[in-house]
C-alpha positions as CSV (number, residue, x, y, z in Angstrom):
1,M,-49.8,-48.7,-39.3
2,N,-50.0,-44.9,-39.7
3,T,-49.7,-42.2,-37.0
4,P,-53.1,-42.1,-35.2
5,V,-55.1,-39.1,-36.1
6,L,-57.4,-37.7,-33.5
7,E,-60.8,-36.7,-35.0
8,T,-61.6,-34.2,-32.3
9,S,-63.5,-31.5,-34.1
10,L,-61.2,-29.0,-32.5
11,E,-59.6,-27.7,-35.7
12,D,-61.2,-24.2,-35.2
13,L,-59.5,-23.7,-31.8
14,P,-56.0,-22.1,-31.6
15,V,-53.5,-25.0,-31.3
16,R,-49.8,-25.5,-30.8
17,R,-48.6,-28.9,-32.0
18,G,-45.4,-30.4,-30.6
19,K,-43.8,-33.7,-31.5
20,V,-46.1,-35.7,-29.5
21,R,-48.7,-33.4,-27.9
22,D,-51.3,-30.9,-29.1
23,I,-52.3,-27.9,-26.9
24,Y,-55.6,-26.1,-27.5
25,E,-56.5,-22.6,-26.3
26,L,-59.8,-22.5,-24.3
27,K,-60.1,-18.9,-23.1
28,D,-58.4,-18.9,-19.7
29,Q,-57.6,-22.7,-19.8
30,L,-55.6,-25.0,-22.0
31,L,-56.5,-28.5,-23.2
32,M,-53.4,-30.6,-23.4
33,V,-53.8,-33.7,-25.5
34,S,-51.1,-36.4,-25.5
35,T,-51.3,-38.1,-28.9
36,D,-49.9,-41.5,-29.7
37,R,-47.1,-40.0,-31.8
38,I,-43.6,-41.1,-30.8
39,S,-40.4,-39.3,-31.6
40,A,-36.8,-40.5,-31.7
41,Y,-33.6,-38.7,-32.7
42,D,-35.6,-35.4,-33.1
43,W,-37.9,-37.0,-35.7
44,V,-41.6,-37.9,-35.3
45,I,-41.9,-41.6,-36.4
46,P,-44.6,-42.2,-39.0
47,T,-46.1,-45.0,-36.8
48,G,-47.9,-44.3,-33.6
49,I,-48.0,-46.4,-30.4
50,P,-51.6,-47.1,-29.4
51,D,-52.6,-45.7,-26.0
52,K,-49.2,-44.1,-25.4
53,G,-50.8,-40.7,-24.9
54,R,-53.3,-42.2,-22.4
55,V,-50.5,-43.8,-20.4
56,L,-48.5,-40.6,-20.1
57,T,-51.5,-38.6,-19.1
58,Q,-52.6,-41.0,-16.5
59,I,-49.1,-41.2,-15.0
60,S,-49.0,-37.4,-14.8
61,G,-52.4,-37.4,-13.1
62,F,-51.2,-40.0,-10.6
63,W,-48.1,-37.9,-9.7
64,F,-50.0,-34.6,-9.5
65,N,-52.3,-36.2,-6.9
66,L,-49.5,-38.0,-5.0
67,L,-46.9,-35.3,-4.8
68,D,-49.4,-32.7,-3.4
69,T,-47.5,-29.7,-4.8
70,P,-49.2,-26.6,-6.5
71,N,-49.7,-27.4,-10.1
72,H,-51.7,-26.5,-13.2
73,L,-54.0,-29.5,-13.4
74,L,-57.7,-28.7,-13.2
75,S,-59.2,-32.0,-14.4
76,L,-58.6,-35.2,-16.3
77,E,-62.3,-35.3,-17.2
78,L,-63.8,-33.2,-20.0
79,D,-67.4,-33.1,-18.8
80,G,-68.4,-29.4,-18.6
81,A,-65.3,-28.2,-20.6
82,D,-66.0,-25.4,-23.0
83,L,-65.5,-27.5,-26.1
84,P,-67.3,-27.4,-29.5
85,A,-70.5,-29.4,-29.4
86,S,-69.2,-31.6,-32.2
87,T,-66.1,-32.7,-30.3
88,D,-65.5,-36.4,-30.2
89,L,-65.0,-36.8,-26.5
90,E,-64.3,-40.5,-26.8
91,S,-61.1,-39.9,-28.8
92,L,-59.9,-37.5,-26.1
93,A,-60.8,-39.7,-23.1
94,G,-57.8,-40.6,-20.9
95,R,-55.3,-38.6,-22.9
96,S,-56.4,-35.1,-22.1
97,M,-55.7,-32.6,-19.2
98,L,-57.6,-29.4,-18.6
99,V,-55.0,-27.1,-17.1
100,R,-54.5,-23.5,-16.0
101,K,-53.0,-21.2,-18.5
102,C,-49.6,-20.0,-17.2
103,E,-46.7,-17.9,-18.1
104,V,-44.0,-20.6,-18.7
105,V,-40.7,-20.2,-16.9
106,P,-38.1,-20.6,-19.8
107,I,-36.0,-23.2,-18.1
108,E,-36.0,-27.1,-18.1
109,C,-35.4,-28.0,-14.5
110,V,-33.5,-31.3,-14.8
111,V,-32.6,-33.4,-11.8
112,R,-30.2,-36.3,-12.1
113,G,-29.9,-39.1,-9.5
114,Y,-27.8,-41.3,-11.9
115,L,-25.3,-40.5,-14.5
116,D,-26.5,-41.1,-18.1
117,G,-27.6,-39.3,-21.3
118,S,-26.2,-35.9,-22.0
119,G,-24.9,-35.7,-18.4
120,W,-22.7,-38.8,-19.0
121,K,-21.3,-37.4,-22.2
122,E,-20.5,-34.1,-20.6
123,Y,-18.9,-35.9,-17.6
124,L,-16.7,-37.9,-20.0
125,A,-15.5,-34.7,-21.6
126,T,-15.0,-32.5,-18.6
127,G,-15.6,-34.4,-15.4
128,E,-18.5,-32.0,-14.7
129,V,-22.2,-31.8,-15.5
130,C,-23.5,-28.2,-15.9
131,G,-20.6,-26.8,-14.0
132,I,-21.0,-29.4,-11.1
133,K,-17.7,-31.2,-10.5
134,L,-18.3,-35.0,-10.0
135,P,-15.9,-37.6,-8.5
136,A,-13.5,-39.2,-11.0
137,G,-13.9,-42.7,-12.3
138,L,-17.7,-42.9,-12.3
139,Q,-19.3,-45.4,-14.7
140,Q,-22.2,-44.9,-17.1
141,G,-25.4,-45.3,-15.1
142,A,-23.7,-44.7,-11.7
143,K,-25.9,-43.7,-8.8
144,L,-24.8,-40.2,-7.6
145,E,-24.1,-39.6,-4.0
146,T,-26.8,-37.0,-4.0
147,P,-29.2,-35.8,-6.8
148,I,-27.8,-32.9,-8.8
149,F,-29.7,-30.0,-10.5
150,T,-28.7,-29.5,-14.1
151,P,-30.9,-26.9,-15.8
152,A,-31.3,-26.5,-19.5
153,T,-32.7,-23.8,-21.8
154,K,-36.0,-24.6,-23.6
155,E,-35.4,-24.7,-27.3
156,D,-38.2,-24.6,-30.0
157,E,-36.1,-26.7,-32.3
158,G,-33.6,-29.6,-31.6
159,H,-32.2,-30.5,-28.2
160,D,-32.4,-28.3,-25.1
161,V,-29.0,-26.8,-24.1
162,N,-27.5,-27.7,-20.7
163,I,-26.5,-24.6,-18.8
164,S,-25.0,-23.8,-15.4
165,F,-27.1,-22.7,-12.4
166,E,-25.3,-19.4,-12.6
167,R,-26.6,-18.9,-16.2
168,M,-30.1,-19.9,-15.0
169,V,-29.8,-17.1,-12.3
170,E,-28.9,-14.6,-15.1
171,I,-32.0,-15.6,-17.1
172,I,-34.7,-15.7,-14.4
173,G,-33.2,-14.2,-11.3
174,A,-31.6,-15.7,-8.1
175,E,-34.7,-16.0,-6.0
176,T,-36.7,-17.9,-8.6
177,A,-33.8,-20.0,-9.7
178,T,-33.0,-21.1,-6.1
179,D,-36.7,-21.8,-5.4
180,L,-37.1,-24.0,-8.5
181,R,-33.8,-25.8,-7.9
182,D,-34.9,-26.7,-4.3
183,R,-38.4,-27.6,-5.3
184,S,-37.4,-29.7,-8.3
185,I,-34.9,-31.7,-6.2
186,D,-37.5,-32.3,-3.5
187,I,-40.1,-33.5,-6.0
188,Y,-37.5,-35.8,-7.6
189,R,-36.5,-37.3,-4.3
190,R,-40.1,-38.0,-3.3
191,G,-41.0,-39.4,-6.6
192,A,-37.9,-41.5,-7.0
193,A,-38.4,-43.0,-3.5
194,H,-42.0,-44.0,-4.3
195,A,-41.0,-45.4,-7.7
196,L,-38.1,-47.4,-6.1
197,E,-40.6,-49.0,-3.7
198,R,-42.4,-50.2,-6.9
199,G,-39.3,-51.6,-8.5
200,I,-38.6,-48.6,-10.8
201,I,-35.5,-46.4,-10.8
202,I,-36.1,-42.9,-12.0
203,A,-32.6,-42.1,-13.1
204,D,-33.3,-38.5,-14.1
205,T,-36.2,-36.3,-15.0
206,K,-37.1,-32.8,-16.1
207,F,-39.7,-30.5,-14.7
208,E,-41.4,-27.4,-16.1
209,W,-42.8,-24.5,-14.1
210,G,-45.1,-21.6,-14.8
211,R,-46.5,-18.5,-13.2
212,F,-50.2,-18.3,-12.3
213,D,-51.7,-15.5,-10.2
214,G,-48.2,-14.5,-9.0
215,E,-47.3,-18.1,-7.9
216,V,-44.9,-20.4,-9.5
217,I,-46.5,-23.8,-10.0
218,L,-45.6,-27.2,-11.6
219,I,-46.8,-27.6,-15.2
220,D,-46.6,-29.9,-18.1
221,E,-46.2,-33.7,-17.7
222,V,-44.6,-35.0,-14.5
223,L,-42.2,-38.0,-14.0
224,T,-43.4,-40.0,-17.1
225,P,-41.3,-42.3,-19.2
226,D,-41.1,-39.5,-21.8
227,S,-39.8,-36.9,-19.4
228,S,-37.6,-39.2,-17.4
229,R,-35.4,-42.3,-17.6
230,F,-37.3,-45.2,-16.0
231,W,-35.1,-48.3,-15.3
232,P,-36.2,-51.7,-13.8
233,A,-34.5,-51.8,-10.4
234,A,-34.0,-55.6,-10.5
235,Q,-31.9,-55.3,-13.7
236,Y,-29.8,-52.3,-12.6
237,A,-26.1,-52.8,-13.4
238,P,-23.9,-49.7,-13.7
239,G,-21.3,-49.7,-16.4
240,G,-23.4,-49.3,-19.5
241,S,-26.8,-48.6,-20.9
242,Q,-29.7,-49.8,-18.8
243,P,-32.9,-51.5,-19.9
244,S,-35.8,-48.9,-19.9
245,Y,-39.5,-48.6,-19.9
246,D,-39.9,-46.2,-22.7
247,K,-39.0,-46.2,-26.4
248,Q,-35.9,-48.4,-26.2
249,F,-37.4,-50.9,-28.7
250,V,-37.9,-48.1,-31.1
251,R,-34.4,-46.7,-30.8
252,D,-32.8,-50.1,-31.0
253,W,-34.8,-51.0,-34.1
254,L,-34.0,-47.7,-35.8
255,G,-30.4,-48.1,-34.9
256,A,-30.3,-51.5,-36.7
257,T,-31.7,-50.1,-39.9
258,D,-29.8,-48.1,-42.6
259,W,-31.7,-44.9,-41.7
260,D,-29.3,-42.0,-41.7
261,K,-31.2,-39.9,-39.1
262,N,-31.1,-36.9,-41.4
263,S,-34.1,-37.9,-43.6
264,P,-37.7,-38.9,-42.7
265,P,-37.6,-42.1,-40.6
266,P,-39.1,-45.5,-41.7
267,A,-42.4,-46.8,-40.3
268,L,-42.2,-49.3,-37.4
269,P,-43.0,-53.0,-37.8
270,E,-46.0,-54.2,-35.8
271,E,-43.8,-56.2,-33.4
272,I,-41.9,-53.1,-32.3
273,V,-45.1,-51.2,-31.9
274,A,-46.6,-53.9,-29.7
275,K,-43.5,-54.3,-27.5
276,T,-43.2,-50.5,-27.0
277,R,-46.9,-50.3,-26.1
278,E,-46.4,-53.1,-23.6
279,K,-43.5,-51.3,-21.9
280,Y,-45.4,-48.0,-21.5
281,I,-48.3,-49.9,-19.9
282,E,-46.0,-52.0,-17.7
283,A,-44.5,-48.7,-16.4
284,F,-47.9,-47.4,-15.6
285,E,-49.2,-50.5,-13.8
286,Q,-46.0,-51.1,-11.8
287,L,-45.7,-47.5,-10.8
288,T,-49.4,-46.9,-9.8
289,G,-50.5,-50.4,-8.8
290,Q,-53.5,-50.0,-11.0
291,A,-54.6,-51.9,-14.1
292,F,-54.5,-49.9,-17.3
293,A,-58.1,-49.1,-18.2
294,W,-57.9,-48.9,-22.0
295,K,-56.6,-52.4,-22.8
């Protein structure tokens, strides 16, 4: 199975292509298209996960509506959008967001309620995460007494770089940094509480913010399995890696191959594709209480 190609007839529009998303310029708006591409270890895998982009888009739409915080979303529907007449709207359905064009704040606003990932690695080395001292003796996956804000720089290539809050202040100013820290923690708390009621732990997440008409608003995707760690609450057991709702099957399979992570990755077998798709859909349905509409 090859990476799905979207025949959208949008090739003439200015576009920025990320690992898994394409962003098209539409005058004073943007069309954000979540493809079915999947990445791991900083590589785009040559096999797509059917409907992954739709799952992520629908989860973001769910949160934008539930969280009721100023954001960039205009519509999940493309009727009336200023698109070329030849555009294949069916291929874009469910995976696209029309959003306001904003000036992006150049900081990843990361909130951690549990200790894992790069935060866990930094804690093992220093006892801190982004300059925040944590209690000694914490286990991998431990629930933190209170969520912590651990910003990172936005990097065009490779991994984002964790920074201290003081460094964030130097980059964007004290007032904006404090505002985004407080708002990010508040949104995480509310989102994590809702998810936990649905049996999902949101261990950590990252938010992006942008300026529109003088106001800083929430942008990009929100609280998805790609921007967050989703763990099944019923299986939570600190002291090691946790089961997840995202691309764990992909990572595990790649880790069992002889791929060196420095050359183009191998294609995924159909079984891994199917299991990964099921996990993304399971996350959507458990989180929202809705049936996934594109089965």
